[in-house]
Structures are given as C-alpha cells and as structure tokens.
C-alpha positions in Angstrom: 71.4 26.9 95.1 74.7 26.3 93.3 73.6 22.7 92.9 70.3 23.7 91.3 72.0 26.1 88.9 74.5 23.4 87.9 71.6 21.0 87.2 69.8 23.7 85.1 72.9 24.4 83.1 73.5 20.8 82.5 70.0 20.3 81.3 70.3 23.3 78.9 73.5 21.9 77.5 71.9 18.5 77.0 68.9 20.0 75.3 71.3 22.0 73.0 73.3 18.9 72.1 70.1 17.0 71.5 68.8 19.8 69.2 72.1 19.8 67.3 72.1 16.1 67.0 68.5 16.0 65.7 69.1 18.8 63.2 69.2 17.5 59.6 72.7 17.4 58.0 72.7 19.0 54.5 75.7 19.2 52.2 75.6 21.8 49.5 77.5 20.6 46.5 78.9 23.8 45.0 80.5 23.7 41.5 81.0 27.4 41.8 84.0 29.8 41.7 85.5 32.4 39.5 87.5 31.2 36.4 90.3 29.1 37.9 91.2 26.7 40.7 92.7 29.5 42.8 89.4 31.4 42.9 87.0 28.6 44.1 85.2 28.4 47.5 88.1 26.4 48.9 91.8 27.0 49.1 94.0 25.5 46.4 97.5 24.2 47.1 98.9 27.2 45.2 97.3 29.6 47.7 97.3 27.7 51.0 100.7 26.0 50.5 101.5 24.2 53.8 99.1 26.4 55.6 98.3 30.1 55.6 97.2 32.2 58.6 95.0 35.2 57.8 93.9 38.3 59.7 91.1 36.3 61.5 93.8 34.3 63.2 92.8 31.1 61.5 95.3 28.9 59.7 93.8 27.5 56.5 95.0 24.4 54.5 94.5 23.1 51.0 90.8 22.1 50.6 89.6 24.2 53.5 86.7 26.6 52.8 87.8 30.2 52.5 86.6 32.6 55.3 83.6 33.9 53.5 82.2 30.4 53.0 83.0 29.3 56.5 80.9 32.2 57.6 78.2 31.3 55.1 77.9 27.8 56.5 77.1 29.2 59.9 74.6 31.7 58.5 72.8 29.1 56.4 72.6 26.8 59.4 71.0 29.5 61.4 68.6 30.5 58.6 67.4 27.0 57.9 67.7 25.4 61.3 69.8 22.6 59.7 73.5 21.7 59.8 74.6 23.1 56.5 78.0 22.0 55.1 79.3 23.6 51.9 81.4 21.3 49.7 83.4 23.4 47.2 85.4 20.5 45.9 83.0 20.1 43.0 84.4 23.1 41.3 86.7 22.2 38.4 88.4 25.6 38.1 87.1 26.7 34.7 85.5 29.8 33.2 81.8 30.0 33.6 81.1 28.6 30.2 83.5 25.7 30.5 82.4 24.9 34.0 78.8 24.5 32.9 79.9 22.5 29.9 81.6 20.1 32.3 78.5 19.6 34.5 75.6 19.9 32.0 75.3 16.2 31.5 75.5 15.4 35.2 73.5 18.1 36.9 72.2 15.7 39.4 75.6 15.5 41.0 75.7 19.2 42.0 73.3 21.7 43.6 74.7 25.1 42.4 76.5 25.7 39.1 77.9 28.8 37.3 77.5 29.6 33.6 77.0 32.4 31.2 73.6 34.1 31.5 72.7 33.1 27.9 73.5 29.4 28.6 71.7 29.4 32.0 68.6 30.9 30.4 68.5 28.3 27.7 69.0 25.4 30.1 66.5 26.9 32.5 63.9 27.1 29.9 64.6 23.5 29.1 63.8 22.5 32.7 67.3 21.9 34.0 67.5 24.8 36.4 65.3 26.0 39.2 63.0 28.9 38.4 63.7 31.4 41.2 60.6 33.4 40.4 58.5 30.5 41.7 60.1 31.0 45.1 59.7 34.8 45.4 58.2 34.5 48.9 61.5 32.9 50.0 63.7 35.5 48.3 62.5 38.9 49.7 65.9 40.6 49.6 66.6 39.3 46.1 63.2 40.4 44.8 63.5 43.8 46.4 66.8 44.3 44.7 65.2 43.6 41.3 62.3 45.9 42.0 64.7 48.7 42.7 66.7 48.1 39.6 64.3 47.5 36.7 67.0 46.9 34.0 68.4 44.2 36.2 65.0 42.5 36.4 64.7 42.7 32.7 68.2 41.4 32.2 67.5 38.2 34.0 64.0 37.4 32.9 64.4 34.2 30.9 60.9 33.7 29.7 58.3 36.4 29.1 55.4 34.0 29.2 56.2 32.8 32.7 58.4 35.5 34.1 61.0 32.8 34.9 64.4 33.8 36.5 67.0 31.0 36.2 70.0 32.6 37.8 71.2 35.1 40.4 73.2 37.8 38.6 76.7 38.9 39.4 77.7 42.6 39.7 81.3 43.6 39.7 80.2 46.9 41.2 76.9 48.4 40.1 75.6 51.8 38.9 79.1 53.2 38.7 81.7 54.1 36.0 83.8 51.2 34.9 86.7 52.3 32.7 88.2 55.7 32.3 91.1 57.5 30.5 94.4 57.3 32.4 97.3 59.6 31.9 100.9 60.4 33.1 99.8 63.7 34.6 103.4 64.7 35.6 104.4 64.5 31.9 101.2 66.5 31.0 102.2 69.2 33.5 105.8 69.4 32.2 104.5 70.2 28.8 101.6 72.6 29.5 102.1 74.4 32.8 104.2 77.4 33.7 104.9 81.0 32.7 106.4 82.0 29.4 107.2 79.7 26.4 108.1 76.1 26.6 111.7 75.3 25.9 113.7 72.1 25.6 117.4 71.3 24.9 116.3 68.7 22.4 113.1 67.5 20.7 111.9 65.6 17.7 109.7 66.8 14.9 106.0 65.8 14.8 104.9 63.5 12.0 103.3 64.7 8.9 99.6 65.3 9.8 97.1 62.6 9.0 94.3 63.2 11.5 91.8 65.9 10.6 89.6 68.1 12.9 86.7 66.5 14.6 85.5 69.6 16.6 84.4 72.8 14.9 87.0 75.1 13.3 85.0 78.3 14.1 82.2 79.6 16.4 81.7 78.9 20.1 80.6 75.8 22.1 79.4 76.0 25.7 80.3 73.0 28.0 79.0 72.3 31.4 81.8 71.2 33.8 82.4 71.2 37.5 84.0 74.2 39.1 87.7 74.0 39.9 87.0 72.7 43.4 84.4 70.2 42.1 81.5 71.6 44.2 79.2 73.1 41.6 78.5 73.3 37.9 79.8 76.1 35.7 79.7 76.7 31.9 83.0 77.0 30.0 83.1 78.3 26.4 85.3 76.9 23.7 85.8 79.9 21.5 87.2 78.7 18.2 87.1 82.2 16.8 89.8 83.3 19.2 92.5 81.1 17.8 91.0 78.4 15.6 90.9 74.6 15.9 94.2 73.4 17.2 94.4 70.4 14.7 93.5 72.7 11.8 96.2 75.2 12.8 98.9 72.4 13.3 97.9 70.8 10.0 98.4 74.1 8.2 102.0 74.1 9.4 102.7 70.4 8.8 105.6 68.7 10.6 107.1 71.0 13.2 109.5 70.8 16.1 108.2 69.4 19.4 108.8 72.7 21.1 106.8 74.6 18.5 103.9 72.1 18.9 103.8 72.6 22.7 103.8 76.4 22.4 101.0 76.2 19.8 98.9 74.1 22.1 99.6 76.4 25.1 98.6 79.5 23.0 95.5 77.7 21.8 94.4 76.8 25.4 95.0 80.4 26.6 93.0 82.0 23.8 90.2 79.4 23.3 89.3 79.4 27.0 89.9 83.1 27.6 92.8 82.6 30.0 90.6 80.5 32.3 93.2 77.9 33.1 96.0 80.4 33.7 99.4 78.8 33.8 97.9 75.5 35.1 96.8 74.5 31.5 97.1 70.8 32.4 93.7 71.2 34.2 92.1 71.3 30.8 92.7 67.5 30.9 93.1 66.6 34.6 91.2 69.1 36.6 87.8 68.9 38.1 87.0 71.6 35.5 88.5 69.7 32.6 86.8 70.2 29.2 89.1 68.4 26.8 88.1 66.8 23.5 89.5 64.5 20.8 91.3 67.3 18.9 93.0 68.6 22.0 94.0 65.1 22.9 95.6 64.4 19.5 97.4 67.8 19.7 98.7 66.8 23.1 99.8 63.4 21.9 101.7 65.1 19.1 103.5 67.1 21.7 104.2 64.1 23.9 105.7 61.9 21.2 107.9 64.7 19.9 109.3 65.6 23.3 110.8 62.3 24.7 114.0 63.9 25.8 112.1 66.3 28.1 109.7 63.6 29.4 111.8 60.5 29.9 115.3 61.4 28.8 115.3 59.0 25.9 114.5 59.3 22.2 111.2 57.5 22.3 107.9 57.6 24.1 104.6 56.0 23.2 101.3 58.0 23.2 98.4 55.7 23.6 98.9 52.1 24.7 96.7 49.2 25.9 97.2 47.0 29.0 98.4 43.9 27.0 99.2 44.8 23.4 99.0 41.2 22.1 95.7 40.0 23.8 92.3 40.5 22.3 90.9 40.8 25.8 92.7 44.2 26.2 93.4 45.6 22.7 89.7 46.7 22.2 90.2 49.3 24.9 91.9 51.4 22.2 88.9 51.5 19.9 86.6 51.8 22.9 88.5 55.0 23.8 87.8 56.1 20.3 84.1 55.6 21.0 84.4 58.0 24.0 86.3 60.5 21.9 84.0 60.5 18.9 80.5 59.9 20.4 79.9 56.3 19.4 77.3 54.0 21.1 77.6 50.3 21.2 81.4 49.9 21.7 80.9 49.3 25.4 77.4 47.9 25.5 76.3 45.4 28.2 75.2 43.0 25.3 77.1 42.7 22.1 77.1 46.2 20.4 73.4 47.0 21.2 72.1 50.3 22.4 68.7 52.1 22.4 67.9 55.0 20.2 65.7 57.8 21.3 62.6 56.0 20.0 63.3 53.0 22.2 64.4 50.7 19.3 67.6 48.6 19.7 70.4 49.5 17.3 73.6 47.6 16.6 76.8 49.6 16.7 78.3 47.2 14.1 75.8 48.7 11.6 76.5 52.3 12.6 78.5 54.6 10.2 79.8 56.5 13.2 81.4 53.4 14.7 83.5 52.9 11.5 84.3 56.6 11.2 85.6 56.5 14.8 87.8 53.5 14.3 89.1 55.1 11.1 90.0 58.2 13.0 91.9 56.1 15.5 93.8 54.6 12.5 94.7 58.2 11.4 96.0 58.8 14.9 98.0 55.6 14.7 99.4 56.7 11.3 101.0 59.6 13.0 102.8 57.3 15.4 100.6 58.3 18.4 99.5 54.8 19.2 102.2 52.5 20.5 104.3 50.7 18.0 103.8 47.5 20.0 100.1 47.8 19.7 100.4 48.1 15.9 102.6 45.0 15.7 100.8 43.1 18.5 104.0 42.7 20.5 104.0 41.1 24.0 104.1 44.3 26.0 102.0 45.3 29.0 101.2 48.5 30.8 103.6 47.8 33.7 106.5 47.7 31.3 105.4 51.0 29.7 105.0 52.7 33.1 108.1 51.3 34.8 110.3 52.5 31.9 108.5 55.8 31.5 107.7 54.8 27.9 103.9 55.2 27.9 101.7 58.2 28.3 98.0 57.3 28.2 95.6 54.4 28.2 91.9 53.5 28.8 91.4 51.0 31.7 90.3 50.3 35.2 91.3 52.8 37.8 92.1 50.6 40.9 94.2 47.9 39.2 96.2 50.3 37.0 96.9 53.2 39.4 98.5 50.6 41.7 101.5 51.0 39.4 102.1 54.3 41.2 103.3 52.2 44.0 105.1 49.4 42.2 106.4 50.9 38.9 106.7 54.7 39.3 109.0 56.9 41.3 106.6 58.9 43.3 109.4 60.8 45.0 110.2 62.1 41.6 106.7 63.4 41.1 105.6 60.7 38.7 101.9 60.3 38.7 99.6 58.0 36.6 95.9 58.8 37.2 92.4 58.9 35.8 91.4 62.1 34.1 88.0 63.5 33.1 85.9 61.9 30.4 86.2 64.0 27.1 83.6 66.2 25.5 82.2 64.7 22.3 79.2 65.2 20.0 76.5 62.6 21.1 73.3 62.0 19.2 70.9 61.4 22.1 67.9 62.4 20.0 67.4 65.8 21.6 69.0 67.6 18.6 69.5 66.6 15.0 73.0 68.1 15.1 73.9 66.2 18.3 74.9 67.6 21.7 78.4 68.4 22.8 78.6 66.8 26.3 80.4 64.2 28.3 78.9 60.7 28.2 80.3 57.3 29.0 78.8 53.9 28.1 81.3 52.2 30.4 78.8 51.8 33.2 78.6 48.9 35.6 75.6 46.6 35.4 74.8 42.9 35.3 77.9 40.8 34.3 77.5 37.9 31.8 78.4 35.2 34.4 76.0 34.0 37.1 75.1 31.2 39.5 72.1 28.9 39.2 70.5 26.1 41.1 70.6 22.7 39.5 67.0 21.3 39.4 68.1 17.6 39.1 70.7 18.2 41.8 68.4 19.6 44.5 65.7 17.0 43.7 68.3 14.3 44.5 69.6 16.1 47.6 66.6 16.8 50.0 67.0 20.1 51.9 69.5 21.5 49.4 66.9 23.7 47.6 66.0 25.5 50.9 69.7 26.2 51.6 70.4 27.4 48.0 67.5 29.8 48.2 68.6 31.1 51.6 72.2 31.6 50.2 71.0 33.6 47.3 68.6 35.7 49.3 71.1 36.4 52.1 73.7 37.5 49.4 71.3 40.3 48.3 70.6 41.5 51.8 72.5 44.5 53.1 74.6 42.4 55.5 75.1 39.8 52.8 76.4 42.3 50.3 79.0 43.3 52.8 80.0 39.6 53.4 80.2 39.0 49.6 82.5 42.0 49.2 84.5 42.3 52.4 84.5 38.7 53.8 83.6 38.1 57.5 83.6 40.7 60.2 87.0 39.6 61.4 88.4 41.4 58.3 86.5 44.6 59.0 87.5 47.4 61.4 85.1 47.6 64.4 84.4 50.1 67.2 84.4 49.2 70.9 80.7 48.4 70.8 81.2 45.9 67.9 79.7 48.2 65.2 81.6 48.9 62.0 84.0 51.8 61.5 82.5 53.4 58.3 83.3 56.0 55.6 81.1 57.7 53.0 81.2 56.0 49.6 78.9 57.1 46.8 76.6 58.8 49.4 76.4 55.7 51.7 78.2 54.6 54.8 80.3 51.6 54.1 82.7 49.6 56.4 86.4 50.3 56.7 88.7 47.3 56.3 90.8 46.2 59.3 94.4 47.3 59.4 95.5 43.6 59.3 93.4 43.1 56.2 95.1 46.0 54.5 98.5 44.6 55.4 97.6 41.2 54.0 96.1 42.8 50.8 99.5 44.3 50.0 101.7 41.4 51.2 99.7 38.7 49.6 98.2 40.3 46.5 100.3 43.4 45.8 97.4 45.7 46.6 95.1 44.1 44.0 91.8 43.9 45.8 90.0 41.6 43.4 92.8 39.0 43.5 93.1 39.2 47.3 89.3 38.8 47.8 88.9 35.9 45.4 92.0 34.0 46.3 92.2 34.4 50.1 88.8 35.6 51.4 86.5 33.8 48.9 84.5 37.0 48.4 83.5 38.8 45.1 83.0 35.4 43.3 79.4 36.3 42.5 76.3 38.2 43.6 76.8 41.9 44.5 80.4 43.2 44.8 80.6 46.7 46.3 83.4 48.9 45.1 83.7 50.3 48.6 86.4 47.8 49.6 88.2 48.2 46.3 88.2 52.0 46.7 90.0 51.7 50.1 92.7 49.7 48.3 93.1 52.3 45.6 96.4 54.2 45.5 96.1 57.8 46.7 96.8 58.9 43.2 94.0 56.7 42.0 91.7 58.1 44.5 92.5 61.7 43.4 91.4 61.0 39.8 88.4 58.9 40.9 87.2 61.8 43.2 87.1 64.2 40.2 85.1 61.7 38.1 82.8 61.0 41.0 82.1 64.7 41.5 81.3 65.2 37.8 78.9 62.2 37.8 77.2 63.5 40.9 76.8 67.0 39.4 75.4 65.5 36.2 78.2 66.8 33.9 79.1 63.2 33.0 76.0 61.4 31.7 75.7 57.6 31.5 73.2 54.8 30.9 70.8 54.1 33.7 69.5 50.8 35.2 66.0 52.1 34.7 63.5 52.7 31.9 64.3 56.4 31.3 62.1 59.0 29.7 64.6 59.3 26.9 65.3 55.6 26.0 68.7 56.5 24.7 69.9 56.7 28.3 68.4 53.2 29.2 71.1 50.6 29.8 70.6 47.6 27.5 69.7 44.4 29.4 72.6 41.9 29.6 70.3 39.1 28.4 67.2 39.1 26.2 64.6 36.3 26.3 65.2 34.8 22.9 63.1 31.9 21.7 65.0 28.8 20.7 64.3 29.5 17.1 65.7 33.0 17.5 68.9 31.7 19.1 69.3 29.4 16.1 68.7 32.3 13.7 71.3 34.5 15.5 73.8 31.6 15.5 73.4 31.3 11.8 74.7 34.8 11.3 78.3 33.5 11.0 79.8 36.4 9.1 78.6 39.0 11.6 79.9 36.9 14.5 83.2 36.0 12.8 84.1 39.7 12.2 83.6 40.7 15.8 84.8 37.7 17.8 87.3 37.0 20.6 89.9 36.1 18.0 89.3 38.8 15.4 87.6 42.2 15.8 87.0 44.4 12.8 87.1 47.6 14.8 90.5 46.6 16.2 91.7 45.7 12.7 90.6 49.1 11.4 92.6 50.9 14.0 95.7 49.1 12.8 95.1 48.9 9.0 92.2 51.1 8.2 88.8 50.0 6.7 89.5 47.0 4.6 89.1 46.7 0.8 89.1 50.5 0.4 85.5 50.8 1.6 84.1 54.0 3.1 82.6 53.9 6.6 79.1 54.1 5.0 79.9 51.1 2.7 81.3 49.0 5.6 78.3 49.7 7.8 76.0 48.8 4.9 78.0 45.5 4.4 77.5 44.6 8.0 73.8 45.4 7.7 73.1 43.6 4.4 75.9 41.2 3.4 76.4 40.0 7.0 72.7 40.0 7.7 73.0 42.5 10.6 69.5 43.6 9.9 68.3 40.1 10.8 70.2 40.3 14.1 68.6 43.7 15.0 65.2 42.5 14.1 65.4 39.4 16.3 66.8 41.5 19.2 64.0 44.0 18.9 61.4 41.3 18.8 62.8 39.8 22.1 63.0 43.3 23.6 59.4 44.0 22.7 58.2 40.9 24.4 60.3 41.7 27.5 59.0 45.2 27.8 55.4 44.1 27.3 55.9 41.5 30.1 57.5 44.1 32.4 54.7 46.6 31.8 52.2 43.9 32.7 53.7 43.7 36.2 53.0 47.4 36.9 
C-alpha cells in the first residue's frame, strides 16, 4: 500500500512539474513607481543597503521586488495560469510627468507606464495606450468600482464618443477629508480655560488693527454642530446682540495688552454662546461641539501673538504658519485656509480652480470676486503680524522647527504626517498637544439662499489623484501575454482583497487570528485589518511613523490604485486620532458638508472630475491662455502673492477678478471647460 501511495505521489509531483514547465513565461516590463528611485517596485540601494530583513522574515537586497510585488507575481500567475515575472527595473525614478516623457518615444519597450491623467488621456486618444473600456469583461472589479463612484467614471473618460478609458486612477484615500486646521491646543487652553480673569506676569501689546469683521456685528445665527460627546446634532446660537462682534469690539479699542485681549475674548465667548462652553472655552475651537469662525480665529491669534511669555517663555510666537515656508508646494495652504474661513470655492478643487455652481455650470475660482476678497483678508491678517514672519519673507523654515521650539501655533495640513510631531518634537509629558480642530463656520453660497448659508463646508475632499498608470499599446503588442497580465493586475487591485494588498502589503504584515483570518477594527463604518505588531515596530524604526514613506519605500504599496486610509489611521499619533475622531463624527452627522463623488441633486455639491475630455483643439486653446496660467503656476501664484503683498496695482477684488476673466481670457477657459463637461455629462446620461 505504501508503495502504491509513493507511486501516486510521485506521479502527481511529475505532473505538477510538467504543468509548471509548460506554463508560458511572461515578463511584465513595469516603468512604474512613485516619484523617485526609492519608491519604485524594487528596492533601491539607499533602502536595501547590504540587505534588509522585514517583518515577513525575508531579507531583501538591491534590485529585489518589494513584498507587495512579490505577492502580486504569485497572484497574477494564479489568475492567468502563466509564470508571470514582474521586472521593475524599467522605472527611472521620476515624477509621473517626467517618467512618461522618458518613455513616450519608446513605448514598445515597456508594458505599463505612469503619467499625469491629462497626458495619458491625450496619448491614449492618439492610439498609444490601451483602451480599458474595450476589456470591460476582463475588468469586473474595476468596472464595478466605477459604477459605484460616478464622478470617478467621469474623471477618467478620455473620449465621449467612444467612452474610452486610458488609465487606472490612483486614490490616496477616497471619499474622506484631506486637509484640516491644526492647532497647539495646549496653548489654546492656557489662554481661554479656567475660572476668573486671565492674568500674566508679562505680555506684549496687540498690533494696530487692520482686519475687519467678516461675521455679523448684530443679530443671531444658528449653527448645527455635534453635541459635546459627538453622538448627536444640536443647534448653537451665536448671539451678537449679547456682546457684539469680537473683532469690531477689539478694533474699537485699538492696540491693547495681551491680557486685555484674552479677557475680551473670554467675555465674548461667555456672552455670545450664553455660557454654553462654561470654563472650557477652548471647546469653541477644539471640541466636538466647536462652532468657531474666522473672526473668532483672528481674535484668538491676536491673543496668541501678544502672549508669548505665557505660551513659550520667549518674546515671540508665530500665529499661522505653513509646512515649508519657502516652497510653493506648501505655501498655498495659507490661502487655502482662507478659502475655508471665508467661504471660497475653487481653492482646493480637484482640477485647477473649477467648481460647479447650483445650476450645474463650471465656474473658475480665479474669476471669482470672493477668492480675491479672501486672499486680501488673509493679507490683512498678515499685516497684524498674525502669519509667520518667515512665511512673509519666504525663509527656509518648516513645521518641525516651529513645533520643536514652541514657536508656532496653527497651520492647515494633513493630520497623520503632522501630528507625528507630537512624538518627535513636542514634550507630551508637559501637556503639549498639536492636533486637528473642527472646520470653521463660514458663509457659503450653495444656491439655496441669495444671502448664503452659515455652515461648515470643506472642499478638501479625497478623490481621483492626477497621477495614474496605463498600459502601453505598442509594448503589449510586442510582448505576447503581457496584456492579459496587465488587465489582471488592474482588476485585482480594485477587488476588496487587492485594495488591502495595495494599502497594507502582503498578509505577513497584517495581524491574523488563529484561524488565519484578519484581526479587524471599524474604520469609516467598515471592518478593516489591523497591522501586525512587527509591522508597527518597523514603521517607527524605519520611517519614523510616516505610513506613506514606509509603505512606498519598504512594502511597495500605495504606489497607485486605491490606497485605504485604514493603515494610515493606525499609524496616527493618539493626539492625531483624537482630533480626527471629532471631524469624523461631524462628517457622519452631516454638520460638515463636502463635495460628493456623485451627481448630486444640487450640483454645487458635486465633485469636479479630475480630468475632462478635451478635444485636441481645446487643449491647444487652453494652452494658449498663457497669462492665466502664468499667474497661477507652480512658480508663482497670485493668491499667495496677495496674502503677502495685497492685490497688486491697487486693484479692488472686483477689478482683479474682471482682469482674470477678460484680460487673461479666463472666460475662454471656462467656456472650453463647460463644453467638455457638457459632452461628458451627455455621454454619461446615455449609459443610464
């Protein structure tokens, strides 16, 4: 009997070996990664060194595929029945645009390539990239994802005559808030909380007032906000008849001592909100039940800047700051905060400065009077010394320096990466706390009232990113079998299991139960995996707690497709989680409104598609609008300039908006965009 079993096993083994030997060998030539050599599919020498052993117990060397892509090789081999090998050495380590520029004349040498969505659409329409829509039957997970997210489908439709899709989009999180106000809450509490009057051994005087009231100076406004425990919705009243507008009252006095300013703000909060916040006045800004607005923030900044001795023991503290004061990639966050404060659409659009009005027409924020008024208001704030001096001079200063030295109070940025400073830069044992606070109340013109609506709204909402991956048509034509593998890769990445792989990496980096299933936790109403303890340890030891850097450099995940924020959330500092929980509760309760990835009943709430299907002639027409582009480029941005120096040439906000519309031919831009949108909407409606 044993002999028979041995013969059977031997036969099975021979058959398996024969099957493996007969399976076709396919090499996928991947020119893909994320922005630099360290974030490609394979390990660079900078990351692997002489060899690096990760939580899966494997030692990786320079040139080896990262764990996510080792796993993807296995998955693709199973899905296709072929021996799939992924070769990530084709990636040159550039940004999406530069990487495509490198390969565009030799697309037959590669099978998958990254690029900006606009470029990929143009080259796809020219016949250089595979039209994914032609292979819908092989992409069931991908197509289901698009069906569930109409704006995503509209964002990637490259041709409204054919319905062509030339790339698989990238989501750095999706349908979630992106940036938010961040504040040194411990400093806030020192100023506002407690019984009796605020006192200080020393303080400075506030600057002569420049900023003028934005909110009403009399009457009452009702605001919907979460309850103090974040479980329900309540209505709070701002009663301006009880005390008056805080900015108007301060401006009447003029320059005053920091102590006097704090006590004015305390009295204002007590009377305006009818004693609701009690002695925990800081909750006006940082509680679940926060209801702060632009005027209250400016009054607070006046108090902060005038009380450095109390807050940091020195004679100087900066009010607002940006992550990197000398880089145009980060400086715009200051005027973007202004958009949040003063009810401006377009500052944080998913495409240029576009947004929908209540009639469903695309509008351009660069031609909106409110956008220039908001930037001018931020300039007034700066003129009082309430925006960092380094921002004004474009000095080489970053948020870590401000926080480490207790020199900065407030910014507008990403929660996870910035609240990590609680661990590395702040003294938590001294009660220092840098965290996200609630989105402010502002007057937004959503079309439901001619006078606007006082509410909380954020345009900083995650949707399709501008970078994406596409399949090279000449490449897969020259590499038989590669097309099937590329399609399988894209479709798997959009499956439930694939989204986990592309966010977390392989199962070896995830915590599992005895039966092999994942340990999970609730994230945005869905059960998501918990990372393994060893993964968490490596995250901190190798990347200082920065999830994105760790995932891209070591795991090979989050390079494209759908990145879940569930992994990132687990890496967020406890202080960061505290602030995020309050924002999450407000969003769930509907007290923070936002754009939606759907065609909403009121189009004002519809997220703008990341890409519009422009004709070649329209692209040329847009590219000829050199003045409009030059004034809002990566090198110079007029809104940023206005924050520092005011509206140029002594123009009013109305005159500057008119100049953008007429002199810079902004009206042509808007007309072209609306033509493309009209075609896209007509095509989409024809599908239903």
